[in-house]
Structures are given as structure tokens and as C-alpha cells.
C-alpha positions as CSV (number, residue, x, y, z in Angstrom):
1,X,0.0,-0.5,-0.4
2,X,1.3,3.3,-0.9
3,X,1.9,6.2,1.4
4,X,-0.6,9.6,1.7
5,X,1.9,12.4,2.7
6,X,0.3,16.0,2.9
7,X,2.5,18.5,1.9
8,X,4.6,21.9,2.5
9,X,2.0,23.7,1.1
10,X,-1.0,20.9,2.8
11,X,-2.2,19.4,-0.1
12,X,-1.8,15.6,-0.1
13,X,-0.4,12.9,-2.7
14,X,0.3,9.3,-3.2
15,X,4.1,8.2,-2.5
16,X,4.2,5.7,-6.0
17,X,5.9,3.0,-4.7
18,X,8.7,3.4,-7.6
19,X,11.1,5.7,-5.4
20,X,14.3,5.0,-7.2
21,X,18.2,6.7,-5.7
22,X,18.9,8.7,-8.6
23,X,23.0,8.1,-9.2
24,X,24.0,11.2,-11.1
25,X,22.1,13.4,-8.8
26,X,22.9,11.0,-5.5
27,X,19.8,11.0,-4.0
28,X,16.6,9.8,-4.0
29,X,13.6,10.4,-6.3
30,X,10.1,10.1,-5.8
31,X,7.5,10.4,-7.7
32,X,4.0,11.9,-5.8
33,X,1.0,11.8,-7.3
34,X,-2.5,13.9,-5.9
35,X,-4.4,12.5,-3.7
36,X,-8.2,13.0,-2.7
37,X,-10.4,11.7,-0.1
38,X,-13.8,10.1,-0.7
39,X,-16.1,12.8,1.1
40,X,-17.9,9.5,2.3
41,X,-15.4,7.2,3.8
42,X,-12.1,9.5,4.5
43,X,-10.1,6.9,2.8
44,X,-7.7,9.2,0.6
45,X,-6.5,7.5,-2.7
46,X,-4.5,8.7,-6.0
47,X,-6.2,10.6,-8.3
48,X,-6.6,9.2,-11.6
49,X,-6.3,12.6,-13.4
50,X,-4.2,14.7,-10.9
51,X,-0.5,16.0,-10.8
52,X,1.8,14.1,-11.0
53,X,5.1,15.8,-9.4
54,X,8.7,14.6,-8.2
55,X,10.4,15.3,-4.9
56,X,14.1,14.7,-4.9
57,X,15.5,13.5,-1.0
58,X,13.5,11.8,1.3
59,X,9.5,13.7,1.4
60,X,9.7,13.4,5.2
61,X,12.5,15.4,5.2
62,X,11.5,17.7,2.6
63,X,8.8,19.0,4.6
64,X,6.1,16.4,3.9
65,X,4.5,14.2,6.2
66,X,2.5,10.9,6.2
67,X,-1.3,10.5,7.1
68,X,-3.4,7.9,7.5
69,X,-4.7,6.6,4.5
70,X,-7.8,5.3,5.9
71,X,-8.4,8.0,9.0
72,X,-12.0,7.0,10.1
73,X,-11.5,3.8,10.6
74,X,-11.0,3.9,14.2
75,X,-14.1,4.8,15.3
76,X,-13.4,7.1,18.8
77,X,-10.1,9.1,16.3
78,X,-13.7,9.0,13.8
79,X,-16.2,10.3,16.1
80,X,-12.9,13.5,17.2
81,X,-13.3,14.3,13.6
82,X,-17.5,14.3,13.1
83,X,-17.3,16.1,16.7
84,X,-14.8,18.6,15.3
85,X,-16.1,18.8,12.1
86,X,-19.5,20.0,13.7
87,X,-17.8,21.8,16.1
88,X,-16.3,24.4,13.1
89,X,-19.2,24.1,10.7
90,X,-21.2,25.5,14.1
91,X,-18.3,28.4,14.2
92,X,-19.0,28.9,10.5
93,X,-22.4,29.2,10.8
94,X,-22.3,32.0,13.3
95,X,-19.6,34.2,12.5
96,X,-20.1,34.1,8.2
97,X,-16.4,33.2,8.5
98,X,-14.3,30.4,8.4
99,X,-12.6,28.4,11.9
100,X,-9.4,30.5,11.8
101,X,-7.6,27.3,13.1
102,X,-9.6,25.1,10.1
103,X,-6.4,24.0,8.6
104,X,-4.6,23.4,12.0
105,X,-7.2,20.9,13.4
106,X,-7.8,18.8,10.6
107,X,-3.7,18.3,10.1
108,X,-3.7,17.7,14.2
109,X,-6.7,15.1,13.7
110,X,-5.1,13.4,10.7
111,X,-2.0,13.2,12.7
112,X,-4.4,11.9,15.2
113,X,-5.3,8.9,13.6
114,X,-1.8,8.5,12.4
115,X,-1.0,7.6,15.7
116,X,-3.9,4.8,16.0
117,X,-3.0,3.3,13.1
118,X,0.9,3.1,14.0
119,X,-0.5,1.5,17.8
120,X,-2.9,-0.5,15.9
121,X,0.0,-2.4,13.5
122,X,2.6,-2.6,16.7
123,X,-0.6,-4.6,18.3
124,X,-0.9,-7.2,15.1
125,X,2.8,-7.1,13.6
126,X,3.1,-8.2,10.0
127,X,3.0,-11.5,9.4
128,X,7.0,-12.6,8.6
129,X,7.9,-12.8,4.8
130,X,9.3,-16.2,3.6
131,X,12.3,-16.2,1.6
132,X,13.9,-13.0,3.7
133,X,15.9,-12.6,6.3
């Protein structure tokens, strides 16, 4: 499964698995495709018609942050997401303007969802690979 990354500009990207080391440039090169989030399930996937970019170096060191591809999988995170969405929406209805920290709240929820995903993986380690040591 590809990683979903939030770029320094807040856009989301699907990291393709064909990253490679460029001998001439002497650094890693990663191919990224714009990602879209399903409004019903919250899942992130590559946009088949989305923009494609390349990032030189390791994306994690270039300001890209991994986010969960399925942020609403964990029920407690999904509940928190619904509560925050409702609060932000109420704020906008009452004031007529977006919440000043709506983006920060969305990014914080993505961070919580990724943490929950990492904890779930730790509880259920993947089966050992055969033939590799």
C-alpha cells in the first residue's frame, strides 16, 4: 500500500512505490500523485487524473508528513473527527467566516489518525516474510 503524504503546502499526495536512487544526482527521487479524499469514507487515494510531481531527497525530510490513508477506520478517531467537523461548521454558520484554525485542526486530526494506525500495527505485527532474512 502506498503512503499518503501531506505536503508543505497542505495538499495531499500518494507516494508511488517506484522511488529510486538517482546515481547522477546522488539522491533519492520519489514520484507523487495528487490524492483525493472520499467525502463519505474519509479514505485517501491517488487521483487517476491528478497532478504528478517528483520530489528529490526523502519526502519526510522535504516537509512532507505521512497521514493515514484511512483516517476514519478507528472508531474513536472517527467520532472525534465528526465532533470537530460539527464545531467548525457551527462556528462558520454563526460567524459567517471559516474557523481561523480549521486547517490546523484538520492536520491535528490527521496526526491523531496516523498515531492510532501505528498503534494498531504494533498490536498486530505483520506475518514474517518467507524467504527473506
